[in-house]
Backbone as CSV, one residue per row, in Angstrom:
resi,resn,N_x,N_y,N_z,CA_x,CA_y,CA_z,C_x,C_y,C_z
1,MET,17.530,20.704,-8.022,16.368,21.905,-8.063,15.436,22.160,-9.060
2,GLY,16.121,22.648,-10.195,15.494,22.982,-11.083,14.675,22.373,-11.504
3,ASP,15.000,20.978,-11.897,14.036,19.953,-12.581,12.410,19.463,-11.623
4,MET,13.329,19.959,-10.099,11.859,19.731,-9.591,10.580,20.506,-9.795
5,ASN,11.190,22.318,-9.891,10.893,22.916,-10.154,9.675,22.609,-12.124
6,ASN,10.358,22.387,-13.086,9.660,21.878,-14.143,9.300,20.524,-13.863
7,GLN,9.081,19.922,-12.780,8.175,18.862,-13.117,6.723,18.745,-12.144
8,GLU,6.966,20.210,-10.798,5.943,20.683,-10.609,4.855,21.760,-11.474
9,SER,5.913,22.322,-12.036,4.777,23.110,-13.187,4.277,22.415,-14.545
10,ARG,4.921,21.499,-14.908,3.810,20.413,-15.852,2.716,19.366,-15.298
11,GLU,2.942,19.683,-13.705,1.995,18.303,-12.767,1.296,19.752,-12.873
12,LYS,1.440,21.224,-12.447,0.255,21.865,-12.946,-0.966,22.298,-14.430
13,GLN,0.271,22.574,-14.826,0.167,22.424,-16.370,-1.067,21.492,-16.710
14,ALA,-0.528,19.919,-17.085,-1.836,19.413,-16.780,-3.034,19.364,-15.834
15,ARG,-3.272,19.468,-14.797,-4.198,19.678,-13.565,-4.803,21.004,-14.617
16,GLY,-4.214,21.697,-15.022,-5.059,23.249,-15.071,-4.790,23.547,-13.471
17,ASP,-4.206,24.174,-12.782,-4.064,24.305,-11.822,-3.261,25.934,-11.640
18,GLY,-4.489,27.047,-12.335,-4.120,27.823,-12.964,-2.730,28.757,-13.702
19,ASN,-2.450,29.846,-13.874,-0.991,29.672,-14.299,-0.136,29.112,-14.282
20,VAL,0.123,28.784,-15.439,2.093,28.402,-14.906,2.834,29.229,-15.376
21,ASN,3.559,29.077,-14.864,4.820,30.564,-15.194,5.694,30.172,-16.030
22,LEU,6.192,29.769,-17.500,6.492,29.170,-18.030,8.239,30.344,-18.207
23,GLU,7.817,31.652,-17.650,9.396,32.584,-17.422,10.370,32.166,-16.612
24,GLU,9.546,31.571,-15.549,10.102,31.184,-14.198,11.709,29.903,-14.832
25,THR,10.434,28.816,-15.101,11.689,27.770,-15.878,12.266,27.840,-16.730
26,VAL,12.611,28.931,-17.498,13.308,29.485,-19.084,14.390,30.488,-17.845
27,GLU,14.041,31.556,-17.122,15.124,32.244,-16.083,16.111,30.959,-15.368
28,ASN,15.409,30.169,-14.442,16.576,28.683,-13.928,17.015,28.485,-14.747
29,LYS,16.739,28.166,-15.590,17.791,27.221,-17.067,19.007,28.352,-17.156
30,VAL,18.381,30.109,-17.652,19.173,30.801,-17.316,20.440,31.347,-16.907
31,GLY,19.845,31.197,-15.576,20.920,31.228,-14.617,21.844,29.751,-14.050
32,ARG,21.614,28.993,-14.841,22.908,27.596,-14.738,23.607,27.896,-15.755
33,GLU,23.198,28.070,-16.681,24.460,28.200,-18.056,25.385,29.781,-17.995
34,GLU,24.574,30.448,-16.841,25.105,31.781,-16.881,26.622,31.462,-15.633
35,LYS,26.023,30.217,-14.562,26.775,29.587,-13.369,27.869,28.334,-14.518
36,LYS,27.145,28.484,-15.270,28.624,27.223,-15.544,29.562,28.208,-16.474
37,TRP,29.128,29.191,-17.384,29.995,29.772,-18.478,30.566,30.947,-16.775
38,LYS,30.728,31.013,-15.971,31.371,32.091,-15.326,32.133,30.771,-14.623
39,LYS,31.707,29.824,-14.423,33.165,28.777,-14.309,33.792,28.542,-15.227
40,ARG,33.622,28.531,-16.000,34.673,28.367,-17.587,35.317,29.609,-17.236
41,ARG,34.863,30.759,-16.761,36.169,31.808,-17.758,36.820,32.141,-16.514
42,GLU,36.284,31.525,-15.417,37.993,31.285,-13.629,38.385,30.326,-14.474
43,ILE,38.120,29.494,-14.349,39.092,28.432,-14.720,40.192,28.688,-15.999
44,LEU,39.731,29.255,-17.319,40.213,30.225,-18.045,41.244,30.724,-18.009
45,ARG,40.963,32.184,-17.374,41.206,33.121,-16.406,43.353,32.556,-15.764
46,THR,42.473,31.511,-14.726,43.505,31.254,-14.133,44.863,30.560,-14.647
47,ILE,44.590,29.286,-16.120,45.109,29.190,-16.698,46.078,30.232,-17.610
48,GLU,44.973,31.356,-18.006,45.901,32.580,-18.501,47.102,33.745,-17.708
49,GLN,46.599,33.421,-16.263,47.463,33.996,-15.158,48.701,32.724,-15.142
50,LYS,48.846,31.677,-14.892,49.669,30.501,-14.686,50.869,30.818,-15.860
51,ARG,49.759,30.128,-17.094,50.705,30.691,-18.561,51.579,32.366,-18.443
52,ALA,51.176,33.182,-18.163,51.887,34.377,-18.263,53.585,34.721,-17.094
53,LYS,52.545,33.682,-16.115,54.022,33.881,-15.024,55.038,32.845,-15.869
54,VAL,54.710,31.373,-16.403,55.800,30.723,-16.936,56.521,31.647,-18.008
55,ILE,55.750,32.882,-19.009,56.623,33.146,-19.419,57.719,33.795,-19.356
56,ARG,56.664,34.707,-17.825,58.072,36.015,-17.108,59.188,35.184,-17.185
57,HIS,58.830,33.632,-16.240,59.709,33.280,-15.777,61.214,33.397,-17.224
58,VAL,60.339,32.186,-17.662,61.409,31.706,-19.519,62.018,33.157,-19.439
59,LEU,61.472,34.260,-19.571,62.015,35.286,-20.418,62.842,36.235,-19.038
60,ARG,63.017,35.752,-17.639,63.482,36.180,-16.790,65.004,35.318,-17.260
61,ASP,65.010,34.192,-17.117,66.041,33.173,-16.808,67.112,33.219,-18.788
62,ASN,66.246,33.203,-19.349,66.756,33.222,-20.952,67.953,35.227,-20.493
63,GLN,66.957,35.982,-20.431,67.954,37.809,-20.189,68.957,37.128,-19.601
64,TYR,68.873,36.304,-17.961,69.901,36.362,-17.301,70.955,35.590,-17.904
65,LEU,70.307,34.050,-19.023,71.420,33.559,-19.109,72.368,34.295,-20.052
66,SER,71.373,35.483,-21.446,72.518,36.224,-21.795,73.117,36.640,-21.150
67,ASN,73.293,37.134,-20.633,74.182,38.384,-19.570,75.772,37.486,-19.443
68,ILE,75.199,36.210,-18.731,76.177,35.714,-18.733,77.038,35.146,-19.715
69,PHE,76.704,35.299,-20.579,77.404,34.756,-22.221,77.863,36.093,-22.527
70,GLU,77.622,36.997,-22.085,77.828,38.338,-22.974,78.873,38.609,-22.285
71,GLY,79.540,38.528,-20.896,80.128,39.190,-20.042,79.575,39.884,-19.093
72,LYS,78.650,39.555,-18.813,77.720,41.273,-18.441,77.869,40.680,-16.772
73,LEU,78.048,39.944,-16.124,77.673,39.583,-14.722,79.515,38.808,-14.685
């Protein structure tokens, strides 16, 4: 959809139809970049949460085994 706006802007500029708002096309591009980075942050957050969960489970299991070997259980 953004490509269509860019194409329309170029056509207007070529025909000389009024003022072409170049800032609008830049804002569209910035908006897409922000969405892309937001999605990447969400993916990284999910990975970090899963990693933390695995580490917690490993530490818990390690403590459980240590207690067994030390005769606390």
